[in-house]
ZADOMI-54655 format. One record per residue (C-alpha): residue number from 1; x, y, z. Coordinates in steps of 0.001 Angstrom, whole numbers, plus 500000, padded with zeros to 6 digits. Example, Ala and Ser with C-alpha at 12.3 -4.5 7.8 and 13.67 -1.06 7.14 Angstrom:
% ZADOMI-54655
> n | u | v | w
> 1 | 512300 | 495500 | 507800
> 2 | 513670 | 498940 | 507140
//
This chain:
% ZADOMI-54655
> n | u | v | w
> 1 | 809899 | 212025 | 410437
> 2 | 808090 | 212429 | 413725
> 3 | 804525 | 211157 | 413798
> 4 | 802708 | 214234 | 415025
> 5 | 799666 | 215780 | 413337
> 6 | 801699 | 218866 | 412422
> 7 | 804530 | 216881 | 410781
> 8 | 802072 | 214604 | 408980
> 9 | 800111 | 217577 | 407619
> 10 | 803384 | 219067 | 406318
> 11 | 804085 | 215666 | 404721
> 12 | 800645 | 215888 | 403065
> 13 | 801455 | 219282 | 401597
> 14 | 804641 | 218039 | 399918
> 15 | 803863 | 214369 | 399145
> 16 | 800057 | 214220 | 398785
> 17 | 799086 | 217726 | 397676
> 18 | 795674 | 216699 | 396321
> 19 | 794690 | 215508 | 399813
> 20 | 796096 | 218677 | 401406
> 21 | 794287 | 221055 | 399031
> 22 | 791068 | 219055 | 399441
> 23 | 791229 | 219849 | 403163
> 24 | 792320 | 216500 | 404611
> 25 | 794115 | 216985 | 407958
> 26 | 795515 | 214541 | 410505
> 27 | 794191 | 215339 | 413976
> 28 | 795488 | 212507 | 416179
> 29 | 798014 | 209679 | 415989
> 30 | 798732 | 206982 | 418587
> 31 | 800161 | 203470 | 418243
> 32 | 796636 | 202083 | 417854
> 33 | 794606 | 204889 | 416268
> 34 | 794765 | 207609 | 413630
> 35 | 792129 | 210303 | 413138
> 36 | 791816 | 212644 | 410143
> 37 | 789146 | 215158 | 409207
> 38 | 787969 | 216856 | 406055
> 39 | 785272 | 219499 | 405678
> 40 | 782806 | 219538 | 402791
> 41 | 783558 | 222628 | 400678
> 42 | 783062 | 223820 | 397120
> 43 | 786517 | 222487 | 396169
> 44 | 785831 | 218882 | 397238
> 45 | 782141 | 218570 | 396332
> 46 | 780362 | 216320 | 393876
> 47 | 777358 | 217388 | 391731
> 48 | 774993 | 216102 | 394454
> 49 | 775970 | 218712 | 397073
> 50 | 778053 | 216376 | 399209
> 51 | 781700 | 215392 | 399474
> 52 | 783207 | 213633 | 396471
> 53 | 783887 | 209954 | 397220
> 54 | 787575 | 210228 | 396274
> 55 | 788131 | 212912 | 398929
> 56 | 786599 | 210605 | 401518
> 57 | 788857 | 207805 | 400266
> 58 | 791962 | 210011 | 400600
> 59 | 791149 | 210803 | 404222
> 60 | 790246 | 207208 | 405060
> 61 | 793320 | 205743 | 403351
> 62 | 795510 | 208250 | 405155
> 63 | 794323 | 207045 | 408568
> 64 | 795302 | 203481 | 407706
> 65 | 798536 | 204391 | 405926
> 66 | 799819 | 206572 | 408764
> 67 | 799490 | 203640 | 411153
> 68 | 801391 | 201366 | 408762
> 69 | 804146 | 203987 | 408345
> 70 | 804312 | 204517 | 412112
> 71 | 804809 | 200827 | 412864
> 72 | 807320 | 200387 | 410023
> 73 | 809396 | 203250 | 411404
> 74 | 809088 | 201805 | 414909
> 75 | 810465 | 198480 | 413626
> 76 | 813664 | 200163 | 412407
> 77 | 813625 | 198074 | 409208
> 78 | 813269 | 199073 | 405568
> 79 | 809840 | 197872 | 404502
> 80 | 807870 | 198834 | 401409
> 81 | 804127 | 199382 | 401605
> 82 | 801407 | 199554 | 398984
> 83 | 797620 | 199564 | 398841
> 84 | 796632 | 196380 | 397013
> 85 | 792850 | 196646 | 397188
> 86 | 790031 | 198624 | 398734
> 87 | 786320 | 198334 | 399484
> 88 | 783961 | 201205 | 400244
> 89 | 780448 | 201618 | 401535
> 90 | 778710 | 204988 | 401504
> 91 | 775690 | 205081 | 403794
> 92 | 774810 | 208783 | 403960
> 93 | 775638 | 212049 | 402178
> 94 | 778893 | 213466 | 403521
> 95 | 778341 | 217128 | 404411
> 96 | 779941 | 219284 | 407089
> 97 | 783115 | 218055 | 408789
> 98 | 783723 | 214320 | 408381
> 99 | 786023 | 212518 | 410819
> 100 | 787761 | 209329 | 409708
> 101 | 789161 | 206961 | 412338
> 102 | 791224 | 203804 | 412023
> 103 | 791558 | 201834 | 415273
> 104 | 793494 | 198876 | 413824
> 105 | 797029 | 199834 | 414862
> 106 | 797180 | 197127 | 417529
> 107 | 797451 | 194353 | 414918
> 108 | 800313 | 195931 | 412939
> 109 | 803247 | 195116 | 415220
> 110 | 802662 | 191370 | 414834
> 111 | 802189 | 191602 | 411047
> 112 | 805328 | 193688 | 410552
> 113 | 807351 | 191380 | 412778
> 114 | 806166 | 188407 | 410714
> 115 | 807321 | 190160 | 407512
> 116 | 810731 | 190796 | 409082
> 117 | 811105 | 187278 | 410503
> 118 | 809966 | 185348 | 407420
> 119 | 811198 | 187751 | 404728
> 120 | 807907 | 187159 | 402960
> 121 | 805392 | 189802 | 401962
> 122 | 802316 | 190182 | 404115
> 123 | 798856 | 191454 | 403210
> 124 | 796236 | 192654 | 405659
> 125 | 793068 | 194735 | 405809
> 126 | 792628 | 197935 | 407828
> 127 | 789306 | 199740 | 408287
> 128 | 788517 | 203446 | 408531
> 129 | 785078 | 204745 | 409500
> 130 | 783849 | 208210 | 408509
> 131 | 781287 | 209969 | 410693
> 132 | 779651 | 213370 | 410360
> 133 | 779324 | 216058 | 413033
> 134 | 776193 | 214370 | 414425
> 135 | 778106 | 211106 | 414860
> 136 | 776280 | 209356 | 412020
> 137 | 778383 | 207035 | 409880
> 138 | 778685 | 208301 | 406299
> 139 | 781212 | 205803 | 404963
> 140 | 783179 | 202712 | 405862
> 141 | 786337 | 201994 | 403905
> 142 | 788630 | 199016 | 404027
> 143 | 792130 | 198989 | 402553
> 144 | 794209 | 195911 | 401858
> 145 | 797853 | 196779 | 402464
> 146 | 800813 | 194792 | 401201
> 147 | 804189 | 195077 | 402944
> 148 | 807549 | 193495 | 402197
> 149 | 811015 | 193888 | 403653
> 150 | 813594 | 195429 | 401328
//
């Protein structure tokens, strides 16, 4: 699979339909950064007139997971990946369009190479920050990923 926003959004439709129908969309992918957005709507709301935390988590996790998938594919090796843990902090109601960004791609090449070289599983944390249309942070989510060569 190519790592373009269009291809990744098609992937969402078929492999992560709950994220797709909630409105999560990849907007940008580079070797170091992934950006996804989701707009607060009736379908993804909570009873408090803001975006349900799980929808925010889907968008945030996607930005980290896309970077892991990208670097695994770039390595040319078969490597499994799994979220082992996560931490979240919600600092403001999420309304309007929320943009999630993970800028941690620069550390993945070294981690994946270590997994390939040693044959041992590796765990690492990646962070995604969600901001609203005004640029105010609404959430910060960290995901601990576990990878292992097959």
